[in-house]
C-alpha positions in Angstrom: 16.0 -29.3 30.2 12.5 -30.2 29.0 10.2 -27.4 30.0 6.4 -27.4 29.4 5.0 -25.2 26.6 1.5 -23.8 26.5 -0.6 -21.6 24.2 -1.7 -18.4 25.8 -2.8 -16.2 22.9 -4.6 -16.8 19.6 -5.0 -14.6 16.5 -6.5 -15.1 13.1 -7.3 -13.3 9.9 -9.4 -15.6 7.7 -12.1 -15.9 5.1 -14.3 -17.0 8.0 -13.6 -14.0 10.1 -11.0 -11.6 11.4 -11.3 -12.4 15.0 -11.2 -15.6 17.1 -14.9 -15.6 18.1 -16.2 -15.1 14.5 -13.7 -17.6 13.1 -14.6 -20.3 15.6 -18.4 -19.8 15.3 -18.3 -20.1 11.5 -15.9 -23.1 11.7 -18.0 -25.2 14.0 -21.1 -24.0 12.2 -19.8 -25.6 9.0 -19.8 -22.3 7.0 -18.2 -22.4 3.6 -16.0 -19.4 2.7 -15.4 -20.6 -0.8 -17.0 -18.2 -3.4 -16.5 -17.1 -7.0 -13.2 -15.1 -7.3 -13.8 -11.4 -7.0 -10.5 -9.8 -6.1 -8.6 -10.6 -9.4 -9.7 -10.9 -13.0 -10.4 -14.5 -13.9 -10.5 -14.1 -17.7 -8.1 -16.8 -19.1 -7.9 -18.6 -15.7 -9.0 -22.2 -15.4 -10.0 -21.7 -11.8 -13.0 -19.6 -10.8 -13.4 -20.0 -7.0 -11.3 -19.3 -4.0 -11.6 -18.6 -0.3 -10.9 -14.9 -0.5 -10.8 -12.3 2.3 -13.0 -9.6 0.7 -13.7 -7.3 3.6 -10.3 -6.6 5.0 -9.4 -2.9 5.5 -6.0 -2.4 7.2 -7.2 0.8 8.8 -9.8 -1.1 10.8 -7.2 -2.7 13.1 -5.1 -1.3 15.9 -1.8 -1.7 14.1 0.6 1.1 13.2 -0.8 2.6 10.0 2.5 3.6 8.5 3.7 0.0 8.8 0.5 -1.4 7.4 0.6 1.0 4.4 4.2 -0.2 3.6 3.4 -3.9 3.9 2.3 -6.5 1.5 -1.2 -8.0 2.1 0.4 -11.2 3.6 2.4 -9.1 6.1 -0.7 -7.1 7.0 -2.6 -10.3 7.8 0.3 -11.4 9.9 0.6 -8.2 11.9 -3.1 -8.1 12.6 -3.2 -11.8 13.7 -0.1 -11.3 15.9 -1.6 -8.2 17.5 -4.7 -10.2 18.4 -2.7 -13.0 19.8 -0.5 -10.7 21.9 -3.5 -8.8 23.2 -5.3 -12.1 24.0 -2.2 -13.3 25.8 -1.5 -10.2 27.8 2.2 -11.1 27.7 4.8 -8.9 29.2 8.3 -10.2 28.9 11.9 -9.1 28.6 12.6 -8.3 24.9 15.5 -10.7 24.6 13.4 -13.6 25.8 10.7 -13.1 23.1 11.2 -14.6 19.6 9.1 -14.5 16.4 8.8 -17.6 14.2 6.3 -16.5 11.5 6.7 -17.8 8.0 5.0 -17.7 4.6 5.0 -20.0 1.6 5.1 -17.3 -1.1 5.9 -14.1 0.8 4.8 -10.9 -0.9 3.7 -12.3 -4.2 1.0 -9.6 -4.6 3.7 -6.9 -4.4 5.8 -8.9 -6.8 2.8 -9.0 -9.3 2.1 -5.3 -8.9 5.7 -4.2 -9.3 6.4 -6.5 -12.2 3.3 -5.1 -14.0 4.8 -1.6 -13.5 8.1 -2.7 -14.9 6.5 -4.1 -18.1 4.1 -1.3 -18.6 6.0 1.8 -17.4 9.6 0.9 -17.0 12.2 0.4 -14.3 12.0 4.0 -13.0 8.5 3.3 -11.6 9.4 0.4 -9.4 8.7 1.2 -5.7 11.8 1.6 -3.5 9.8 -0.5 -1.0 9.5 -3.4 -3.5 12.1 -5.6 -1.9 11.2 -5.0 1.8 7.5 -5.6 1.0 8.1 -8.7 -1.1 10.6 -10.8 0.9 9.3 -13.8 2.9 10.9 -12.7 6.2 9.4 -9.3 6.4 6.1 -10.3 8.2 8.2 -11.8 11.0 10.5 -8.7 11.0 7.5 -6.4 11.2 6.0 -8.4 14.1 9.3 -8.2 15.9 9.3 -4.4 15.5 5.7 -4.1 16.7 6.4 -6.1 19.9 10.1 -5.3 20.5 11.0 -9.0 20.2 14.8 -9.0 20.4 15.3 -12.7 20.4 15.7 -14.7 17.2 13.4 -13.9 14.4 13.1 -17.0 12.2 10.7 -17.1 9.3 10.4 -20.7 8.3 9.4 -21.4 4.6 8.3 -25.0 4.0 5.4 -24.4 1.6 2.1 -25.7 3.0 3.7 -27.0 6.2 5.1 -23.5 7.1 2.8 -22.6 9.9 3.0 -26.0 11.6 6.8 -26.1 11.3 7.0 -22.6 12.8 4.9 -23.6 15.8 6.7 -26.9 16.2 10.2 -25.4 16.1 9.0 -22.6 18.5 7.8 -25.3 20.9 11.3 -27.0 20.8 13.0 -23.6 21.4 11.0 -22.9 24.5 11.1 -26.5 25.7 14.9 -26.4 25.7 15.2 -23.1 27.4 16.3 -20.8 24.6 13.3 -18.5 24.9 10.4 -17.9 27.3 7.8 -17.0 24.7 7.5 -17.0 20.9 5.0 -15.5 18.5 4.6 -18.3 15.9 2.5 -19.2 12.9 2.1 -18.4 9.2 0.6 -15.9 6.8 -0.3 -16.0 3.1 -2.0 -13.8 0.5 -1.3 -15.6 -2.8 -4.6 -15.1 -4.7 -3.0 -13.4 -7.6 -3.3 -14.2 -11.3 0.2 -15.6 -11.6 -0.1 -17.8 -8.5 -3.5 -19.1 -9.3 -2.4 -19.8 -12.9 0.7 -21.6 -11.7 -1.1 -23.8 -9.2 -3.9 -24.5 -11.8 -1.4 -25.4 -14.5 0.4 -27.8 -12.1 -3.0 -29.5 -11.7 -3.1 -28.9 -8.0 -6.4 -26.8 -7.9 -10.0 -27.8 -8.2 -11.6 -26.7 -11.4 -15.1 -26.9 -10.0 -17.1 -23.7 -10.3 -19.8 -24.6 -7.7 -18.3 -23.7 -4.3 -20.1 -26.7 -2.7 -18.3 -29.0 -5.1 -14.8 -27.5 -5.0 -13.0 -28.3 -1.8 -13.9 -32.0 -1.0 -11.4 -33.5 1.4 -11.7 -37.3 1.6 -14.6 -37.4 -0.8 -14.5 -39.6 -3.9 -15.3 -36.6 -6.1 -12.3 -34.5 -5.0 -10.1 -33.1 -7.8 -7.8 -30.6 -6.2 -7.5 -27.9 -3.5 -9.1 -24.5 -3.4 -6.7 -21.6 -2.7 -7.3 -19.5 0.4 -5.5 -16.8 2.3 -5.1 -15.4 5.8 -2.9 -15.7 8.9 -3.0 -17.9 12.0 -0.7 -16.9 14.9 -0.3 -18.3 18.4 1.7 -17.1 21.4 3.6 -20.0 22.9 4.9 -19.6 26.5 6.8 -21.5 29.0 4.3 -23.0 31.4 5.7 -21.7 34.7 6.1 -18.2 33.2 2.4 -18.3 32.1 1.2 -19.8 35.4 3.1 -17.2 37.5 1.2 -14.3 35.7 -2.2 -16.2 35.8 -2.4 -16.3 32.0 -5.3 -18.0 30.3 -4.0 -21.3 28.8 -5.8 -22.8 25.8 -3.7 -26.0 25.5 -0.3 -27.5 26.0 2.0 -28.2 23.1 3.6 -31.5 23.9 4.9 -33.1 20.8 6.4 -32.3 17.3 7.3 -34.5 14.4 9.3 -33.2 11.4 10.4 -35.3 8.3 10.9 -35.1 4.6 9.6 -37.5 1.9 12.8 -37.0 -0.2 10.6 -38.3 -3.0 9.1 -35.7 -5.4 8.8 -31.9 -5.6 5.0 -31.9 -5.4 3.6 -35.4 -5.0 3.5 -37.1 -1.6 5.4 -40.4 -1.1 2.8 -43.1 -2.0 3.6 -45.4 0.9 3.2 -42.5 3.5 6.3 -43.6 5.3 7.7 -40.2 6.1 4.3 -38.7 7.1 3.8 -41.7 9.3 7.1 -41.1 11.1 6.3 -37.4 11.7 2.9 -38.4 13.2 4.6 -41.1 15.3 7.3 -38.7 16.6 4.7 -36.1 17.6 2.5 -38.6 19.4 5.4 -40.4 21.1 6.8 -37.2 22.5 3.4 -36.4 23.9 3.1 -39.7 25.6 0.0 -40.8 23.6 -1.6 -44.1 24.5 -4.1 -46.0 22.4 -7.0 -45.7 24.9 -7.0 -41.9 24.6 -9.6 -40.1 22.6 -7.6 -38.6 19.7 -8.7 -35.8 17.4 -6.8 -35.3 14.2 -6.9 -31.9 12.4 -6.0 -33.3 9.1 -4.0 -31.6 6.3 -7.0 -32.8 4.2 -6.4 -30.8 1.0 -9.0 -32.5 -1.2 -6.4 -33.6 -3.7 -6.5 -37.2 -5.0 -3.1 -38.1 -3.7 -2.9 -36.2 -0.4 -6.1 -37.5 1.2 -5.5 -41.2 0.6 -1.8 -40.9 1.6 -2.7 -39.1 4.8 -5.3 -41.7 5.6 -2.7 -44.4 5.1 -0.2 -42.5 7.3 -2.7 -42.2 10.1 -3.4 -45.9 10.0 0.3 -46.8 10.0 1.1 -44.4 12.8 -1.8 -45.4 15.1 -2.5 -49.0 14.0 -5.8 -50.0 12.3 -8.0 -50.2 15.3 -6.9 -46.9 16.9 -7.1 -45.2 13.6 -10.7 -46.2 13.2 -11.5 -44.7 16.7 -9.7 -41.4 15.9 -11.9 -38.4 15.1 -10.6 -36.6 12.0 -11.7 -33.4 10.1 -10.4 -31.0 7.6 -10.8 -27.2 8.0 -9.9 -26.8 4.4 -13.4 -28.0 3.4 -14.5 -24.5 4.7 -11.3 -22.3 4.6 -9.8 -23.6 1.4 -6.0 -24.2 1.5 -4.2 -21.2 2.9 -0.8 -22.5 2.0 1.8 -21.2 4.5 -0.9 -19.9 6.8 -2.8 -23.2 6.9 -0.9 -24.8 9.7 -1.2 -21.7 11.9 -5.0 -21.4 11.3 -5.4 -25.2 12.0 -3.4 -25.2 15.2 -5.6 -22.3 16.4 -8.6 -24.4 15.5 -7.2 -27.5 17.2 -6.5 -25.6 20.4 -10.1 -24.2 20.4 -11.4 -27.8 19.7 -9.7 -29.0 22.9 -10.8 -25.9 24.9 -14.4 -25.9 23.8 -15.0 -29.6 23.5 -16.3 -29.3 19.9 -14.7 -30.8 16.8 -15.3 -28.9 13.5 -16.8 -30.9 10.6 -15.5 -31.8 7.2 -18.3 -30.3 5.1 -19.5 -31.4 1.7 -18.4 -35.0 2.4 -21.2 -36.8 0.5 -19.5 -39.7 -1.3 -16.8 -41.4 0.9 -13.8 -42.7 -1.0 -13.1 -46.4 -0.2 -9.4 -45.4 0.2 -10.4 -42.8 2.8 -12.4 -45.0 5.2 -11.9 -43.4 8.6 -14.1 -41.1 10.7 -13.8 -37.6 9.1 -16.7 -36.0 11.1 -18.8 -35.5 8.0 -20.9 -32.3 7.6 -21.8 -31.5 11.2 -19.6 -30.6 14.2 -19.3 -33.1 17.0 -19.5 -32.3 20.7 -16.7 -34.4 22.1 -13.9 -33.8 24.5 -10.7 -35.2 23.1 -7.8 -36.2 25.4 -5.2 -35.3 22.8 -5.1 -33.8 19.4 -2.6 -33.5 16.5 -2.5 -31.1 13.6 -1.0 -32.4 10.4 0.6 -30.4 7.5 2.4 -31.6 4.4 4.0 -29.4 1.8 5.5 -29.3 -1.7 9.1 -30.5 -1.4 8.0 -33.5 0.7 7.7 -31.4 3.9 5.9 -33.2 6.8 5.0 -31.6 10.1 2.8 -32.7 13.0 2.1 -30.8 16.3 0.5 -32.5 19.3 -1.7 -30.6 21.8 -3.3 -31.6 25.0 -5.8 -29.9 27.3 -4.0 -28.3 30.2 -3.8 -30.4 33.3 
């Protein structure tokens, strides 16, 4: 059984906006959400900028207040984005046919930081009884399942920066093969904490630039690391006939998924790009891609020296040199920073909107092209272009590679 799978609902919480319309307007407008860090003390930290969400008040959203108060920030983001996506979809379905696949790279690391500080300063008796259920990486998915009475499998995938894309890809396969009729899928992250920022910085993963316009530079020769961001990106995936029967609005069809592991290094990508190439190839082959189609690539595009040249190589190897040069590519991380486990969810949302609206977001601040990154990265200004097919790439620590293919509905 190979059933068609479509996207019928979108939800976001991001540094570019807490609703789809604001998020999309800022993304295609080339807005930069990267600013000096204001939500945590930066004394002693090497990193001074991030893509923070500074105006998020849990009480502003139509989500159960008791659940929100008892949730880590990452779980709050997830619940808000999932609520948006479900309202957008208008989905009504038997509880046992609705699943939740929402993951996080770090889980409730803010709760961990807060409670560990209490332990050191005040002792064990002061640790919250909610510490564990707020901190664990599956609780966002669990909370979403409670909110929407989703009684099918609840599978929070954790694959570092590929989490959101893997969640959506595996959800696609589950519906395709008949195990569910709809799945709430994506990723959420809120890791702008002193310990996380220090850890990423000390591993030399983060940009040390203090000027926001010079910090997140995907595919630019000046790039030196990624900028940490936060948020949530959630989609509602639904079996096509089920969606059609209820006259649901369909954003795009999910029609391919690639999933591989480098098995090479715990942080660095495999230099020859082989495993990333295979993931892209798998996703395009399953979707029936042909070289004469106009392809948009929502790149992982982190702005790290190794990722961007390796991803460029993988795209060339997967498509062939000529088709790679015709592909239209951009990195949302130039504006949103790198939202870790939420990145793939946010970027699939952006990719679906790109197909629906016929506009491809830019890679901003791309001023000095790297000779090793010599493809069309849609520099600095959005491009009005209707793509025939699109892929969204995500690559994570541990050698995780994921690629999801979307098409306009037809």
